[in-house]
DRENPA-3360 file (N, C-alpha, C; in nm, 2 decimals, always signed):
BEGIN
1 = MLSQQSHK = +4.02/+2.81/+9.68/+3.90/+2.79/+9.75/+3.83/+2.66/+9.71 ~ +3.84/+2.63/+9.58/+3.78/+2.51/+9.54/+3.84/+2.39/+9.61 ~ +3.97/+2.39/+9.64/+4.03/+2.28/+9.72/+3.97/+2.26/+9.86 ~ +3.92/+2.37/+9.92/+3.86/+2.36/+10.05/+3.72/+2.31/+10.04 ~ +3.65/+2.32/+9.92/+3.52/+2.27/+9.90/+3.52/+2.13/+9.84 ~ +3.63/+2.10/+9.78/+3.63/+1.97/+9.71/+3.77/+1.91/+9.74 ~ +3.82/+1.83/+9.65/+3.95/+1.77/+9.67/+4.06/+1.85/+9.60 ~ +4.18/+1.84/+9.64/+4.29/+1.92/+9.59/+4.30/+1.89/+9.44;
9 = QEALNFAH = +4.30/+1.76/+9.40/+4.32/+1.72/+9.26/+4.21/+1.78/+9.17 ~ +4.09/+1.79/+9.22/+3.98/+1.85/+9.14/+4.01/+2.00/+9.12 ~ +4.06/+2.07/+9.22/+4.10/+2.21/+9.21/+4.21/+2.22/+9.11 ~ +4.31/+2.14/+9.12/+4.42/+2.14/+9.02/+4.37/+2.12/+8.88 ~ +4.28/+2.02/+8.86/+4.23/+1.99/+8.73/+4.16/+2.11/+8.67 ~ +4.08/+2.18/+8.76/+4.01/+2.30/+8.71/+4.11/+2.41/+8.67 ~ +4.21/+2.43/+8.76/+4.31/+2.53/+8.73/+4.38/+2.50/+8.60 ~ +4.41/+2.38/+8.57/+4.48/+2.34/+8.45/+4.39/+2.37/+8.33;
17 = SVYFDSKN = +4.26/+2.34/+8.35/+4.17/+2.36/+8.23/+4.15/+2.51/+8.20 ~ +4.16/+2.59/+8.30/+4.14/+2.73/+8.28/+4.27/+2.79/+8.21 ~ +4.39/+2.75/+8.26/+4.51/+2.81/+8.21/+4.57/+2.74/+8.09 ~ +4.54/+2.61/+8.07/+4.62/+2.54/+7.96/+4.53/+2.48/+7.86 ~ +4.40/+2.47/+7.87/+4.31/+2.41/+7.77/+4.28/+2.51/+7.66 ~ +4.31/+2.47/+7.54/+4.29/+2.56/+7.43/+4.14/+2.59/+7.40 ~ +4.06/+2.50/+7.46/+3.91/+2.52/+7.44/+3.85/+2.61/+7.55 ~ +3.94/+2.66/+7.64/+3.89/+2.74/+7.75/+3.82/+2.87/+7.70;
25 = EVDIIRLD = +3.71/+2.90/+7.76/+3.63/+3.02/+7.73/+3.64/+3.12/+7.84 ~ +3.73/+3.11/+7.93/+3.74/+3.20/+8.04/+3.85/+3.30/+8.02 ~ +3.82/+3.43/+8.03/+3.92/+3.53/+8.02/+3.99/+3.55/+8.15 ~ +4.12/+3.55/+8.15/+4.20/+3.57/+8.27/+4.25/+3.72/+8.27 ~ +4.21/+3.79/+8.37/+4.25/+3.93/+8.38/+4.36/+3.94/+8.49 ~ +4.48/+3.99/+8.45/+4.58/+4.00/+8.55/+4.59/+4.15/+8.59 ~ +4.64/+4.17/+8.71/+4.65/+4.31/+8.76/+4.77/+4.38/+8.70 ~ +4.74/+4.50/+8.65/+4.85/+4.59/+8.60/+4.86/+4.70/+8.71;
33 = EALELRTF = +4.95/+4.79/+8.69/+4.97/+4.90/+8.79/+4.84/+4.97/+8.82 ~ +4.77/+5.01/+8.72/+4.64/+5.08/+8.74/+4.54/+5.01/+8.82 ~ +4.53/+4.88/+8.80/+4.44/+4.80/+8.88/+4.49/+4.78/+9.02 ~ +4.62/+4.77/+9.04/+4.68/+4.76/+9.17/+4.65/+4.89/+9.25 ~ +4.67/+5.00/+9.19/+4.64/+5.13/+9.26/+4.49/+5.14/+9.29 ~ +4.40/+5.10/+9.20/+4.26/+5.10/+9.23/+4.23/+5.01/+9.35 ~ +4.29/+4.89/+9.35/+4.28/+4.80/+9.46/+4.32/+4.86/+9.59 ~ +4.43/+4.92/+9.60/+4.48/+4.98/+9.72/+4.38/+5.10/+9.77;
41 = AYIESESS = +4.32/+5.17/+9.67/+4.23/+5.27/+9.70/+4.10/+5.21/+9.77 ~ +4.06/+5.10/+9.72/+3.94/+5.03/+9.78/+3.97/+4.99/+9.92 ~ +4.09/+4.93/+9.94/+4.13/+4.89/+10.08/+4.13/+5.01/+10.17 ~ +4.19/+5.12/+10.13/+4.21/+5.24/+10.21/+4.07/+5.30/+10.24 ~ +3.98/+5.29/+10.15/+3.85/+5.36/+10.17/+3.75/+5.27/+10.25 ~ +3.78/+5.14/+10.26/+3.68/+5.05/+10.32/+3.70/+5.05/+10.47 ~ +3.59/+5.07/+10.54/+3.59/+5.08/+10.69/+3.61/+4.94/+10.75 ~ +3.57/+4.84/+10.69/+3.58/+4.70/+10.74/+3.73/+4.65/+10.73;
49 = KNMSFVDA = +3.77/+4.59/+10.84/+3.91/+4.53/+10.84/+3.91/+4.40/+10.76 ~ +3.80/+4.35/+10.71/+3.79/+4.22/+10.65/+3.81/+4.23/+10.50 ~ +3.84/+4.35/+10.44/+3.86/+4.37/+10.30/+4.00/+4.31/+10.27 ~ +4.00/+4.20/+10.20/+4.13/+4.14/+10.16/+4.18/+4.21/+10.02 ~ +4.31/+4.19/+10.00/+4.36/+4.24/+9.87/+4.29/+4.17/+9.75 ~ +4.26/+4.04/+9.76/+4.20/+3.97/+9.66/+4.05/+4.02/+9.63 ~ +3.98/+4.04/+9.74/+3.84/+4.10/+9.73/+3.85/+4.23/+9.67 ~ +3.94/+4.32/+9.71/+3.95/+4.45/+9.66/+3.99/+4.45/+9.51;
57 = SNIAIMET = +4.08/+4.36/+9.48/+4.12/+4.35/+9.34/+4.01/+4.30/+9.25 ~ +3.93/+4.21/+9.30/+3.81/+4.16/+9.23/+3.71/+4.28/+9.20 ~ +3.69/+4.36/+9.30/+3.60/+4.48/+9.28/+3.66/+4.57/+9.18 ~ +3.79/+4.60/+9.19/+3.86/+4.69/+9.09/+3.84/+4.64/+8.95 ~ +3.86/+4.51/+8.93/+3.85/+4.45/+8.80/+3.71/+4.45/+8.75 ~ +3.61/+4.42/+8.84/+3.47/+4.43/+8.80/+3.43/+4.57/+8.76 ~ +3.47/+4.67/+8.83/+3.44/+4.80/+8.79/+3.50/+4.85/+8.66 ~ +3.63/+4.82/+8.65/+3.71/+4.86/+8.53/+3.65/+4.79/+8.40;
65 = YGIKQIAS = +3.61/+4.67/+8.41/+3.57/+4.59/+8.29/+3.42/+4.58/+8.28 ~ +3.34/+4.65/+8.37/+3.20/+4.65/+8.36/+3.14/+4.51/+8.39 ~ +3.20/+4.43/+8.48/+3.15/+4.30/+8.51/+3.05/+4.32/+8.62 ~ +2.94/+4.26/+8.61/+2.83/+4.27/+8.70/+2.80/+4.15/+8.79 ~ +2.86/+4.04/+8.76/+2.84/+3.92/+8.84/+2.98/+3.85/+8.87 ~ +2.98/+3.78/+8.98/+3.11/+3.71/+9.01/+3.07/+3.57/+9.08 ~ +3.14/+3.47/+9.05/+3.12/+3.34/+9.11/+3.22/+3.34/+9.23 ~ +3.17/+3.34/+9.35/+3.25/+3.35/+9.47/+3.18/+3.28/+9.59;
73 = FDKIFRDE = +3.26/+3.23/+9.68/+3.21/+3.18/+9.80/+3.21/+3.29/+9.91 ~ +3.27/+3.40/+9.88/+3.29/+3.50/+9.98/+3.16/+3.57/+10.02 ~ +3.14/+3.59/+10.15/+3.03/+3.66/+10.20/+3.02/+3.80/+10.14 ~ +3.13/+3.86/+10.13/+3.14/+4.00/+10.08/+3.07/+4.02/+9.94 ~ +3.07/+3.91/+9.86/+3.00/+3.92/+9.73/+2.86/+3.85/+9.74 ~ +2.83/+3.78/+9.84/+2.70/+3.72/+9.85/+2.60/+3.81/+9.90 ~ +2.64/+3.91/+9.98/+2.54/+4.01/+10.03/+2.49/+4.09/+9.91 ~ +2.36/+4.08/+9.89/+2.30/+4.15/+9.77/+2.33/+4.30/+9.78;
81 = GAYTKKHF = +2.39/+4.35/+9.67/+2.42/+4.49/+9.66/+2.54/+4.54/+9.75 ~ +2.62/+4.45/+9.80/+2.72/+4.49/+9.89/+2.82/+4.59/+9.83 ~ +2.85/+4.57/+9.70/+2.94/+4.66/+9.64/+2.88/+4.73/+9.52 ~ +2.76/+4.70/+9.48/+2.70/+4.77/+9.36/+2.67/+4.91/+9.39 ~ +2.62/+4.94/+9.50/+2.58/+5.08/+9.53/+2.70/+5.16/+9.58 ~ +2.78/+5.11/+9.67/+2.88/+5.18/+9.74/+3.00/+5.20/+9.66 ~ +3.05/+5.10/+9.58/+3.17/+5.11/+9.51/+3.16/+5.13/+9.36 ~ +3.07/+5.07/+9.30/+3.06/+5.08/+9.15/+3.00/+5.22/+9.12;
89 = R = +3.07/+5.29/+9.03/+3.03/+5.42/+8.99/+2.95/+5.41/+8.86;
% end
């Protein structure tokens, strides 16, 4: 997404800083089987056809790890309370 908002090289520089910089303070959470199953459950329960696997996996990760905020350009996360009431338990 960053490459669509900026230049490809800037996006690659950012990705390299997240993955390879020893001073990085960003935690990377990868999907395991439990998160994948939770992701599929969100997709199945969502009435909108616009729920992508990535959006659903972000919601699954946020719920699992108690994350309350996300940096995203997606409208699905910009709508105030879009998933806090309906999906987060």
